[in-house]
Kinemage of the C-alpha trace (Angstrom):
@kinemage 1
@onewidth
@group {chain A} dominant
@subgroup {mainchain}
@vectorlist {calphas} color= white
{ca met a 1} P -22.923 31.662 165.475
{ca asn a 2} L -24.740 33.380 168.422
{ca gln a 3} L -23.590 37.181 167.831
{ca arg a 4} L -24.177 37.457 164.148
{ca ile a 5} L -26.073 40.744 163.624
{ca phe a 6} L -25.591 41.533 159.986
{ca leu a 7} L -27.491 40.070 157.181
{ca cys a 8} L -28.918 41.045 153.891
{ca thr a 9} L -32.289 41.636 152.217
{ca ser a 10} L -33.516 43.198 149.098
{ca ala a 11} L -36.051 43.859 146.504
{ca gly a 12} L -35.255 40.489 145.141
{ca ala a 13} L -36.702 38.939 148.272
{ca ala a 14} L -39.951 38.899 146.530
{ca ile a 15} L -38.623 36.829 143.744
{ca ile a 16} L -37.113 34.490 146.209
{ca ala a 17} L -40.232 34.274 148.165
{ca ala a 18} L -42.099 33.217 145.013
{ca met a 19} L -39.366 30.597 144.081
{ca ile a 20} L -39.633 29.104 147.813
{ca ala a 21} L -43.348 28.761 147.115
{ca ala a 22} L -42.965 27.144 143.824
{ca gly a 23} L -40.121 24.770 144.916
{ca pro a 24} L -39.806 23.547 148.565
{ca leu a 25} L -36.507 23.504 150.070
{ca ala a 26} L -34.764 20.192 150.469
{ca gly a 27} L -34.003 19.407 154.166
{ca gln a 28} L -30.226 19.089 154.954
{ca thr a 29} L -29.369 16.373 157.464
{ca ser a 30} L -26.015 14.843 158.497
{ca val a 31} L -24.997 11.462 157.292
{ca val a 32} L -23.172 9.312 159.689
{ca ala a 33} L -21.468 6.178 158.187
{ca ala a 34} L -22.281 2.967 159.771
{ca lys a 35} L -19.754 1.479 162.378
{ca pro a 36} L -18.877 -2.261 162.549
{ca asp a 37} L -20.677 -4.150 165.165
{ca ala a 38} L -18.173 -5.204 167.821
{ca lys a 39} L -20.132 -8.360 168.161
{ca thr a 40} L -20.237 -9.457 164.727
{ca ala a 41} L -18.204 -12.486 164.064
{ca asp a 42} L -16.685 -11.354 160.676
{ca lys a 43} L -15.339 -8.133 161.721
{ca ser a 44} L -13.157 -7.751 158.608
{ca glu a 45} L -16.428 -7.928 156.385
{ca ala a 46} L -18.073 -5.230 158.601
{ca lys a 47} L -15.027 -3.037 158.259
{ca ala a 48} L -15.052 -3.355 154.479
{ca ser a 49} L -18.475 -2.541 154.342
{ca thr a 50} L -17.943 0.568 156.369
{ca lys a 51} L -14.955 1.571 154.081
{ca ala a 52} L -17.090 1.165 150.846
{ca lys a 53} L -19.860 3.425 152.334
{ca leu a 54} L -17.423 6.034 153.182
{ca glu a 55} L -15.903 5.956 149.878
{ca ala a 56} L -19.078 5.748 147.960
{ca pro a 57} L -19.962 9.086 145.905
{ca phe a 58} L -22.414 11.109 147.728
{ca pro a 59} L -25.815 10.548 146.208
{ca ala a 60} L -26.777 14.288 145.555
{ca pro a 61} L -30.498 14.975 146.435
{ca lys a 62} L -32.829 16.092 143.568
{ca thr a 63} L -35.766 18.679 143.551
{ca pro a 64} L -39.211 17.570 142.734
{ca trp a 65} L -38.751 18.475 139.242
{ca gly a 66} L -35.448 16.508 138.963
{ca asp a 67} L -32.489 18.991 139.084
{ca pro a 68} L -29.694 18.573 141.470
{ca asp a 69} L -30.606 20.138 144.917
{ca ile a 70} L -28.205 22.673 146.248
{ca gln a 71} L -30.704 24.740 148.016
{ca gly a 72} L -30.036 26.126 151.393
{ca thr a 73} L -28.147 28.725 153.571
{ca trp a 74} L -24.403 28.479 153.088
{ca thr a 75} L -21.216 30.263 154.096
{ca ser a 76} L -17.620 30.488 153.035
{ca asp a 77} L -16.478 30.980 156.700
{ca asp a 78} L -14.256 28.012 156.565
{ca thr a 79} L -11.994 29.736 154.068
{ca trp a 80} L -11.655 32.894 156.182
{ca gly a 81} L -8.068 32.991 157.144
{ca val a 82} L -6.735 31.349 153.973
{ca pro a 83} L -4.699 33.813 151.916
{ca phe a 84} L -6.261 34.712 148.599
{ca glu a 85} L -2.929 34.342 146.697
{ca arg a 86} L -0.543 31.588 147.916
{ca pro a 87} L 2.629 33.011 149.871
{ca lys a 88} L 5.601 32.510 147.685
{ca asn a 89} L 7.356 30.217 150.217
{ca phe a 90} L 4.762 27.491 149.311
{ca gly a 91} L 5.679 27.307 145.731
{ca thr a 92} L 3.042 24.878 143.993
{ca arg a 93} L 2.293 23.219 147.117
{ca ala a 94} L -1.481 23.402 147.450
{ca thr a 95} L -2.093 22.002 150.840
{ca leu a 96} L -0.788 22.512 154.368
{ca thr a 97} L 1.332 19.991 156.209
{ca glu a 98} L 0.076 18.625 159.453
{ca asp a 99} L 2.128 20.915 161.591
{ca glu a 100} L 0.825 23.978 159.451
{ca leu a 101} L -2.699 22.732 159.739
{ca ala a 102} L -2.356 22.435 163.654
{ca ala a 103} L -1.104 26.124 163.597
{ca arg a 104} L -4.096 27.038 161.632
{ca ala a 105} L -6.366 25.223 163.902
{ca lys a 106} L -5.055 27.136 166.824
{ca ala a 107} L -5.767 30.319 164.894
{ca val a 108} L -9.301 29.272 164.034
{ca ala a 109} L -9.895 28.624 167.773
{ca asn a 110} L -8.467 32.139 168.787
{ca ser a 111} L -10.643 33.782 166.081
{ca glu a 112} L -13.803 31.940 167.463
{ca ser a 113} L -12.872 33.094 171.130
{ca phe a 114} L -12.289 36.559 169.905
{ca val a 115} L -15.710 36.871 168.208
{ca glu a 116} L -17.645 35.020 170.917
{ca thr a 117} L -16.400 37.208 173.637
{ca gly a 118} L -16.664 40.567 171.778
{ca gly a 119} L -12.949 40.694 171.394
{ca ala a 120} L -10.651 43.112 173.182
{ca asn a 121} L -9.177 46.437 171.926
{ca his a 122} L -10.891 45.502 168.621
{ca ser a 123} L -10.515 49.193 167.546
{ca pro a 124} L -7.757 51.629 167.697
{ca ala a 125} L -9.739 54.169 169.340
{ca lys a 126} L -10.560 51.824 172.302
{ca ala a 127} L -6.886 50.734 172.248
{ca gln a 128} L -5.989 54.413 172.939
{ca leu a 129} L -8.457 55.047 175.740
{ca asp a 130} L -7.474 51.722 177.432
{ca ala a 131} L -3.984 52.970 177.322
{ca glu a 132} L -4.914 56.512 178.700
{ca thr a 133} L -6.717 54.902 181.617
{ca lys a 134} L -3.618 52.681 182.556
{ca gly a 135} L -1.424 55.709 182.264
{ca glu a 136} L 0.384 54.017 179.297
{ca ala a 137} L 1.709 55.767 176.191
{ca ala a 138} L -1.127 55.584 173.400
{ca pro a 139} L -0.494 53.393 170.355
{ca ala a 140} L 0.288 55.193 167.090
{ca ala a 141} L -2.671 56.280 165.163
{ca pro a 142} L -3.479 53.922 162.246
{ca gln a 143} L -2.500 54.699 158.708
{ca gly a 144} L -4.462 54.140 155.751
{ca arg a 145} L -8.031 53.676 154.607
{ca tyr a 146} L -9.372 53.301 158.071
{ca gly a 147} L -7.190 55.969 159.633
{ca arg a 148} L -9.378 59.000 159.282
{ca gly a 149} L -12.070 58.453 161.874
{ca val a 150} L -12.718 58.552 165.600
{ca asp a 151} L -12.882 54.935 165.602
{ca ser a 152} L -10.898 53.745 162.808
{ca ala a 153} L -11.540 49.838 162.920
{ca pro a 154} L -14.002 48.948 160.056
{ca val a 155} L -16.313 46.780 162.428
{ca pro a 156} L -16.435 46.015 166.041
{ca gly a 157} L -14.941 42.727 167.163
{ca his a 158} L -18.326 40.999 167.813
{ca trp a 159} L -19.399 41.473 164.186
{ca gly a 160} L -16.720 39.103 163.030
{ca glu a 161} L -17.027 35.467 161.715
{ca phe a 162} L -14.649 32.668 162.084
{ca ala a 163} L -14.191 29.212 160.476
{ca arg a 164} L -15.662 26.186 162.187
{ca arg a 165} L -12.784 24.031 160.874
{ca pro a 166} L -9.156 24.716 159.694
{ca ser a 167} L -8.901 24.627 155.856
{ca his a 168} L -6.196 22.543 154.271
{ca gln a 169} L -5.719 24.908 151.573
{ca thr a 170} L -2.543 27.112 151.115
{ca ser a 171} L -4.564 29.806 149.044
{ca gln a 172} L -7.801 30.346 147.499
{ca val a 173} L -6.362 30.886 144.073
{ca val a 174} L -5.847 27.333 142.884
{ca asp a 175} L -4.747 27.870 139.231
{ca pro a 176} L -2.122 28.667 137.874
{ca pro a 177} L -0.344 25.980 140.067
{ca asp a 178} L 1.446 28.388 142.131
{ca gly a 179} L -1.652 30.103 143.333
{ca arg a 180} L -0.772 33.351 142.216
{ca ile a 181} L -2.912 35.797 140.041
{ca pro a 182} L -1.227 36.170 136.544
{ca pro a 183} L 0.506 39.526 135.824
{ca leu a 184} L -1.722 42.434 134.863
{ca thr a 185} L -1.867 44.017 131.306
{ca pro a 186} L -0.298 47.557 131.243
{ca glu a 187} L -3.723 49.051 130.951
{ca ala a 188} L -4.943 47.277 134.276
{ca gln a 189} L -1.843 48.300 136.159
{ca ala a 190} L -2.584 51.794 135.201
{ca lys a 191} L -6.270 51.494 136.363
{ca met a 192} L -5.025 49.840 139.529
{ca asp a 193} L -2.444 52.759 140.277
{ca ala a 194} L -5.216 55.256 139.845
{ca lys a 195} L -7.643 53.432 142.150
{ca asn a 196} L -5.001 53.058 144.888
{ca lys a 197} L -4.165 56.811 144.781
{ca leu a 198} L -7.864 57.560 145.313
{ca arg a 199} L -8.218 55.242 148.170
{ca arg a 200} L -5.139 56.375 149.849
{ca asp a 201} L -5.886 60.153 149.599
{ca pro a 202} L -5.973 61.361 153.345
{ca val a 203} L -8.494 64.121 152.396
{ca pro a 204} L -10.938 62.661 150.201
{ca ala a 205} L -11.862 64.805 147.158
{ca ser a 206} L -15.431 63.311 146.606
{ca tyr a 207} L -17.554 60.257 147.058
{ca glu a 208} L -15.401 58.567 144.339
{ca asn a 209} L -12.479 58.089 146.794
{ca trp a 210} L -14.546 55.247 148.442
{ca ser a 211} L -15.387 51.924 146.816
{ca trp a 212} L -18.801 50.881 145.400
{ca tyr a 213} L -18.906 48.545 148.360
{ca asp a 214} L -18.302 51.434 150.731
{ca arg a 215} L -20.935 53.179 149.220
{ca cys a 216} L -23.326 50.336 149.504
{ca ile a 217} L -24.015 49.901 145.767
{ca ser a 218} L -22.585 46.396 145.287
{ca arg a 219} L -19.798 44.148 145.802
{ca gly a 220} L -20.159 42.322 142.513
{ca val a 221} L -20.229 38.603 141.805
{ca ala a 222} L -16.687 37.648 143.025
{ca gly a 223} L -16.663 40.124 146.082
{ca ser a 224} L -20.073 38.708 147.245
{ca ile a 225} L -18.731 35.118 147.821
{ca leu a 226} L -15.103 35.630 148.818
{ca pro a 227} L -14.694 35.319 152.632
{ca val a 228} L -14.079 38.375 154.518
{ca ile a 229} L -14.353 39.453 158.350
{ca tyr a 230} L -18.153 39.224 158.391
{ca gly a 231} L -21.339 38.641 156.333
{ca asn a 232} L -20.152 35.627 154.457
{ca gly a 233} L -23.727 34.105 154.262
{ca leu a 234} L -25.486 33.353 150.841
{ca glu a 235} L -28.895 31.601 150.380
{ca ile a 236} L -29.515 29.325 147.316
{ca val a 237} L -33.223 28.863 146.061
{ca gln a 238} L -34.346 26.803 143.042
{ca thr a 239} L -37.443 26.617 141.016
{ca pro a 240} L -38.000 25.001 137.563
{ca gly a 241} L -35.677 26.816 135.323
{ca tyr a 242} L -34.315 29.206 137.514
{ca val a 243} L -31.710 29.355 140.419
{ca ala a 244} L -31.646 32.376 142.618
{ca ile a 245} L -28.610 33.482 144.832
{ca arg a 246} L -29.157 36.081 147.813
{ca tyr a 247} L -25.840 37.358 149.273
{ca glu a 248} L -25.815 38.573 152.901
{ca met a 249} L -23.808 41.802 152.544
{ca val a 250} L -25.099 44.568 150.377
{ca his a 251} L -28.373 42.647 149.815
{ca asp a 252} L -27.503 41.596 146.246
{ca val a 253} L -29.567 38.886 144.569
{ca arg a 254} L -28.925 36.859 141.269
{ca val a 255} L -31.606 35.320 139.284
{ca ile a 256} L -30.186 32.705 137.049
{ca pro a 257} L -31.976 31.000 134.345
{ca thr a 258} L -31.325 27.174 133.502
{ca asp a 259} L -33.617 26.902 130.780
{ca gly a 260} L -31.138 27.043 127.909
{ca arg a 261} L -31.615 30.623 127.109
{ca pro a 262} L -28.854 32.650 125.439
{ca his a 263} L -26.957 35.651 127.031
{ca leu a 264} L -28.816 39.110 126.898
{ca ser a 265} L -27.449 41.542 124.119
{ca ser a 266} L -23.925 42.918 125.064
{ca asn a 267} L -25.725 46.365 125.307
{ca ile a 268} L -27.481 45.450 128.547
{ca arg a 269} L -24.881 45.505 131.282
{ca ser a 270} L -24.951 45.545 135.192
{ca phe a 271} L -22.785 45.280 138.200
{ca leu a 272} L -23.807 41.653 138.610
{ca gly a 273} L -23.772 40.939 134.795
{ca asp a 274} L -26.026 38.624 132.849
{ca ala a 275} L -25.791 34.962 134.346
{ca val a 276} L -26.888 32.035 132.182
{ca gly a 277} L -26.590 28.547 133.809
{ca his a 278} L -26.863 24.886 132.979
{ca trp a 279} L -26.389 21.504 134.796
{ca glu a 280} L -23.598 19.340 134.150
{ca gly a 281} L -24.217 16.163 136.161
{ca lys a 282} L -24.737 17.278 139.744
{ca thr a 283} L -22.744 20.567 139.054
{ca leu a 284} L -24.310 24.018 138.470
{ca val a 285} L -22.422 25.841 135.827
{ca val a 286} L -22.966 29.658 135.702
{ca glu a 287} L -21.476 31.765 133.029
{ca thr a 288} L -21.702 35.415 133.615
{ca thr a 289} L -20.891 38.239 131.120
{ca asn a 290} L -22.059 41.874 130.415
{ca phe a 291} L -20.442 43.587 133.207
{ca ile a 292} L -19.994 46.967 133.544
{ca gly a 293} L -16.257 47.724 133.141
{ca asp a 294} L -13.831 49.947 135.184
{ca arg a 295} L -15.886 49.729 138.229
{ca leu a 296} L -15.713 46.735 140.723
{ca ala a 297} L -12.732 44.106 140.860
{ca val a 298} L -12.548 40.386 141.237
{ca gly a 299} L -11.236 40.657 144.924
{ca val a 300} L -12.221 41.135 148.454
{ca asn a 301} L -15.482 43.165 148.694
{ca gly a 302} L -15.241 43.899 145.003
{ca asp a 303} L -12.456 46.313 145.549
{ca gly a 304} L -9.399 44.128 146.088
{ca gly a 305} L -7.651 44.328 142.871
{ca pro a 306} L -7.705 46.037 139.552
{ca pro a 307} L -11.061 47.267 137.901
{ca tyr a 308} L -12.109 44.541 135.723
{ca ser a 309} L -13.031 45.443 132.033
{ca asp a 310} L -16.233 45.010 130.042
{ca glu a 311} L -14.826 41.799 128.655
{ca leu a 312} L -14.805 39.955 131.833
{ca lys a 313} L -16.402 36.662 131.904
{ca leu a 314} L -16.693 34.537 135.260
{ca thr a 315} L -17.473 30.768 134.934
{ca glu a 316} L -18.864 29.327 138.465
{ca arg a 317} L -19.428 25.806 139.505
{ca phe a 318} L -21.503 24.611 142.375
{ca thr a 319} L -21.180 20.838 143.285
{ca arg a 320} L -22.925 19.425 146.227
{ca val a 321} L -20.415 16.825 147.628
{ca ser a 322} L -22.193 16.163 151.009
{ca pro a 323} L -25.315 17.091 152.913
{ca asn a 324} L -23.517 20.199 154.420
{ca thr a 325} L -20.905 21.059 151.731
{ca val a 326} L -20.932 22.439 148.337
{ca asn a 327} L -17.597 22.788 146.374
{ca tyr a 328} L -17.385 26.210 144.650
{ca glu a 329} L -15.067 27.222 141.826
{ca met a 330} L -14.738 30.394 139.890
{ca ile a 331} L -12.655 30.786 136.536
{ca val a 332} L -11.756 34.389 135.838
{ca asp a 333} L -11.256 35.327 132.041
{ca asp a 334} L -10.610 39.102 131.555
{ca pro a 335} L -7.886 39.422 128.657
{ca lys a 336} L -7.924 43.355 129.088
{ca thr a 337} L -6.975 42.912 132.731
{ca tyr a 338} L -5.222 39.639 133.135
{ca thr a 339} L -2.539 38.041 130.918
{ca ala a 340} L -4.078 34.619 131.538
{ca thr a 341} L -7.054 33.070 133.073
{ca trp a 342} L -7.174 32.098 136.778
{ca lys a 343} L -9.296 29.966 139.177
{ca val a 344} L -10.321 30.158 142.867
{ca ala a 345} L -11.941 27.341 144.668
{ca phe a 346} L -13.186 26.652 148.383
{ca pro a 347} L -16.065 24.863 149.984
{ca ile a 348} L -19.247 26.731 151.324
{ca thr a 349} L -20.736 24.860 154.185
{ca his a 350} L -24.257 24.517 156.124
{ca glu a 351} L -23.935 25.428 159.571
{ca pro a 352} L -26.509 24.638 162.275
{ca gly a 353} L -28.284 27.883 163.297
{ca tyr a 354} L -26.503 29.937 160.457
{ca gln a 355} L -28.920 32.407 158.951
{ca leu a 356} L -29.264 35.728 156.933
{ca phe a 357} L -29.997 39.003 158.644
{ca glu a 358} L -30.810 42.392 157.155
{ca tyr a 359} L -28.093 44.248 155.834
{ca ala a 360} L -29.372 48.005 156.009
{ca cys a 361} L -26.511 49.640 154.415
{ca his a 362} L -26.374 53.509 154.801
{ca glu a 363} L -30.146 53.686 155.784
{ca gly a 364} L -29.996 56.574 158.134
{ca asn a 365} L -26.208 56.551 158.050
{ca met a 366} L -24.566 59.945 158.055
{ca ala a 367} L -21.010 58.411 157.426
{ca met a 368} L -20.442 59.496 153.813
{ca his a 369} L -21.784 63.033 154.247
{ca asn a 370} L -19.776 63.584 157.499
{ca met a 371} L -16.528 62.299 156.017
{ca leu a 372} L -16.945 64.595 153.031
{ca val a 373} L -17.860 67.698 155.092
{ca thr a 374} L -14.898 66.956 157.510
{ca ala a 375} L -12.549 66.730 154.412
{ca arg a 376} L -13.875 70.078 153.101
{ca met a 377} L -13.249 71.771 156.501
{ca glu a 378} L -9.783 70.291 156.241
{ca asp a 379} L -9.282 71.883 152.820
{ca ala a 380} L -10.506 75.249 154.137
{ca lys a 381} L -8.190 74.942 157.219
{ca asn a 382} L -5.227 74.240 155.080
{ca ala a 383} L -6.137 77.233 152.820
{ca gly a 384} L -6.457 79.436 155.600
{ca lys a 385} L -10.180 80.220 154.944
{ca ala a 386} L -13.155 79.868 156.909
{ca thr a 387} L -14.426 76.445 157.178
{ca pro a 388} L -18.076 75.344 155.972
{ca lys a 389} L -18.977 75.010 159.622
{ca gln a 390} L -17.987 78.563 160.457
{ca glu a 391} L -19.553 79.940 157.303
{ca asn a 392} L -22.972 78.361 158.163
{ca lys a 393} L -22.899 80.328 161.474
């Protein structure tokens, strides 16, 4: 993508650099199946040979030390636009019909055009200015989370990402069969209600009204790979006994041992948890526990959903199925939050020219300070008192 200006880096880059030195990345090249020679006398034999090649299992590459090679820069962009939960009208149907797929392909093309051109009226503030210039009535001010600023769009249009090809999936959640997240426990529903009240408060009381992602702390494991409007890149690097994953947004890095060691003590916890991996054939299986509870969620940007508990266990699977595709799965097991386990699955792909950029979140950014100062000024105004700005004069 020509206009991607957002990426991530972190202190973990030093670890990754060392890993790159220890184990060179494998090249990623396209494989094109041989076509029958039109001049061949026995065309049926050539056709059968081609079919066999197309149906043959992908010979997954190996690292110099013998592990399956899943290294490279990948993106979940192709799943952007696929509903997280399956719309109820699809029932248990996991894939689109041909007509539905054609409609999604059109939406993908429109998204690509919007991003590559920078979009038009990508923010409510710009839409209001354009309407004023044309002498038209200004559109209504947006409500909710992004309705409290001069320009209430979360990002400008040219920051966006788009799918390169339409997905057949009707949802990212693939289990239960209806593609819907299982019901919450009463405890989790109460946490969800409390969190939503904070997020929707028009005059935030403190920094806690914003998510851990908004505060540039972390999106967590799930929030870092689920596709969003931008920053869907991740880099995988391997060395003997370890796999590292560097996520584009919020510069999170996971270093995953694959040498058979057990999990750390349950007393040691973090936003990204304690990950332990192993290989099952050509699949990397990563089990992550030891999360800090009541902070992040298993959802968009680590905030879409109820805060998970300290009993959360995520089981991820990375399976390279072609030179440019890794199938990703994540099983969510949190008995304090959900009444059953559930799973998401989608491909991550290697795209020519796709790379990770720095994600300098909140460096020199006065957004949080300004929003809170303005909120306190609104409090003072509503109470009929001098505002903080007036008192400082």
